[in-house]
C-alpha positions as CSV (number, residue, x, y, z in Angstrom):
1,M,-5.8,-4.4,8.2
2,I,-4.2,-1.4,9.6
3,A,-1.7,-3.5,11.5
4,L,-0.8,-5.2,8.3
5,T,-0.7,-2.5,5.8
6,G,-0.4,0.6,7.6
7,R,-3.6,2.0,5.9
8,P,-7.1,2.0,7.2
9,F,-9.5,-0.5,5.6
10,R,-12.1,1.0,3.6
11,A,-14.9,-1.5,2.8
12,T,-16.0,-0.1,-0.6
13,L,-17.5,-2.1,-3.5
14,P,-16.6,-1.2,-7.1
15,G,-18.5,1.9,-8.2
16,A,-21.2,1.9,-10.8
17,G,-20.2,2.1,-14.4
18,A,-18.7,0.1,-17.1
19,P,-16.9,-3.0,-15.7
20,R,-13.2,-3.2,-16.2
21,Y,-13.1,-6.8,-17.5
22,D,-15.8,-8.7,-19.5
23,A,-16.5,-11.2,-16.8
24,V,-19.4,-12.9,-15.0
25,L,-19.4,-13.0,-11.2
26,L,-21.0,-16.0,-9.7
27,G,-21.6,-16.7,-6.0
28,V,-22.6,-20.0,-4.6
29,D,-24.4,-19.8,-1.3
30,R,-25.8,-22.4,1.2
31,D,-28.3,-22.2,4.0
32,V,-26.6,-21.0,7.3
33,A,-27.4,-24.0,9.0
34,E,-25.7,-26.1,6.6
35,L,-22.7,-23.9,6.3
36,D,-22.3,-24.2,10.1
37,E,-22.4,-27.9,9.8
38,R,-19.9,-28.0,7.0
39,I,-17.5,-25.7,8.9
40,A,-17.6,-27.9,12.0
41,L,-16.9,-31.1,9.7
42,R,-14.1,-29.1,8.0
43,V,-12.4,-28.2,11.2
44,D,-12.7,-31.7,12.6
45,R,-11.0,-32.9,9.4
46,M,-8.2,-30.4,9.7
47,L,-7.6,-31.7,13.3
48,D,-7.9,-35.3,12.4
49,D,-5.3,-34.8,9.5
50,G,-2.7,-33.5,11.9
51,L,-3.2,-29.6,12.2
52,V,-1.6,-29.5,15.7
53,A,1.6,-31.6,14.6
54,E,1.7,-29.5,11.4
55,T,1.7,-26.4,13.5
56,R,4.2,-27.6,15.9
57,A,6.6,-28.5,13.0
58,L,6.2,-24.9,11.3
59,L,6.6,-22.9,14.5
60,P,10.6,-23.3,14.5
61,R,10.4,-22.3,10.9
62,G,8.8,-19.0,11.6
63,L,5.1,-19.5,11.4
64,A,4.5,-17.3,14.4
65,D,6.5,-14.5,13.1
66,G,4.5,-14.3,9.7
67,R,2.0,-11.6,9.4
68,T,-0.7,-13.5,7.6
69,A,-0.1,-17.4,8.3
70,S,0.2,-17.0,11.9
71,R,-3.4,-15.3,11.8
72,A,-4.9,-18.0,9.6
73,L,-7.9,-19.8,10.8
74,G,-6.8,-22.9,12.5
75,Y,-3.2,-22.1,12.7
76,R,-3.9,-19.0,15.0
77,Q,-5.8,-21.1,17.4
78,V,-3.3,-24.0,17.6
79,I,-0.5,-21.3,18.1
80,E,-2.5,-20.0,21.1
81,A,-3.2,-23.4,22.6
82,L,0.5,-24.5,22.2
83,G,1.5,-21.1,23.9
84,R,-0.6,-22.1,27.0
85,D,0.5,-25.6,27.1
86,P,3.1,-26.9,24.6
87,D,3.0,-30.5,25.7
88,D,-0.7,-31.0,25.9
89,P,-2.7,-28.4,24.0
90,D,-6.5,-28.1,24.5
91,V,-7.6,-29.7,21.3
92,A,-11.3,-29.3,22.1
93,G,-10.8,-25.6,22.8
94,V,-8.9,-25.3,19.5
95,R,-11.8,-27.0,17.7
96,A,-14.4,-24.8,19.5
97,E,-12.4,-21.5,18.8
98,T,-11.8,-22.4,15.2
99,V,-15.2,-23.2,14.6
100,R,-16.4,-20.0,16.1
101,A,-13.9,-17.9,14.2
102,T,-14.6,-19.5,10.9
103,R,-18.2,-19.1,11.2
104,R,-17.7,-15.3,12.1
105,F,-15.4,-15.2,9.0
106,V,-18.1,-16.7,6.7
107,R,-20.8,-14.4,7.9
108,R,-18.6,-11.3,7.2
109,Q,-17.9,-12.8,3.7
110,R,-21.4,-13.3,3.0
111,S,-22.4,-9.7,4.2
112,W,-19.5,-8.2,2.0
113,F,-20.6,-10.1,-1.3
114,R,-24.2,-9.7,-0.8
115,R,-23.8,-5.9,-1.4
116,D,-22.2,-6.6,-4.8
117,R,-25.1,-6.3,-7.3
118,R,-22.8,-7.6,-10.1
119,I,-22.8,-11.1,-8.6
120,H,-25.3,-13.8,-9.8
121,W,-26.1,-16.0,-6.9
122,L,-26.5,-19.8,-7.2
123,D,-28.0,-22.1,-4.6
124,G,-25.2,-24.6,-3.8
125,A,-27.9,-27.2,-2.5
126,D,-29.7,-27.0,-5.9
127,P,-28.7,-30.3,-7.9
128,A,-29.4,-28.3,-11.1
129,W,-26.1,-26.6,-10.4
130,W,-23.9,-29.6,-9.5
131,P,-20.9,-30.1,-11.8
132,P,-20.6,-31.0,-14.7
133,R,-24.1,-29.7,-15.3
134,V,-23.0,-26.1,-14.0
135,V,-20.0,-26.0,-16.2
136,C,-21.8,-27.0,-19.3
137,S,-24.5,-24.5,-18.5
138,L,-22.1,-21.6,-17.7
139,V,-19.9,-22.3,-20.8
140,G,-22.8,-22.4,-23.2
141,W,-24.2,-19.1,-21.6
142,W,-20.8,-17.5,-21.7
143,H,-20.2,-18.4,-25.3
144,D,-23.6,-17.2,-26.3
145,R,-23.3,-14.0,-24.5
146,R,-19.9,-13.1,-25.9
147,Y,-21.1,-14.0,-29.3
148,R,-24.1,-11.6,-29.0
149,V,-21.9,-8.8,-27.9
150,Q,-19.4,-9.3,-30.6
151,Q,-21.7,-10.3,-33.7
152,G,-25.1,-8.7,-32.6
153,P,-28.3,-10.5,-31.5
154,R,-29.5,-11.3,-35.0
155,D,-26.5,-13.3,-36.0
156,A,-26.4,-15.1,-32.8
157,E,-30.1,-16.1,-33.1
158,R,-29.5,-17.2,-36.7
159,L,-26.7,-19.4,-35.6
160,R,-28.5,-20.9,-32.7
161,R,-31.4,-22.0,-35.2
162,A,-28.7,-23.6,-37.5
C-alpha cells in the first residue's frame, strides 16, 4: 500500500455511530475447504482460457509497467514465469503460486470483513440462499425495513395484514 499510495495502510474499520447510508451489508461465506477447491478450479479455468497468452499479448502494451494490473493475482505469477523463461514458462509453477497467493488473499479478506459487525453473514452453501430466492427475500426484507423506518411500525403492520 505504501508503495502504491505513498501513505501507510491503516486497517481501520468504520467507527461506531450512525451509518452514512441506509444500506444493508451482506457477506456470503463458504467453508474453507470448499473455497480452496473453488480457487484451484478457478485458476485452472484461467489458465485453460489462455492467461499465459493473454499476459504475453499485454506485456508489449505496458502490463508490467502498471502499478496494479501487473500485481493482480494470475498476471503477476505469469509475468514472473515469462521473465524466467519467455519461450517455455513453468505453467505448473504459475498454477501452484497463483492458487497459494489467492488462498492467502481470501484469508486476509475473510479476516478483515469478519471484524465488521455491520455485515450480515449468509452461508453460501445453504440452498435457501440460492438465487432467485435470495433476491426475492432480500427485496422483500429491504422494502419492509424501509417502509417501517419511513411510516412507523404500526402502519407497516397494517399494510402487511391487508
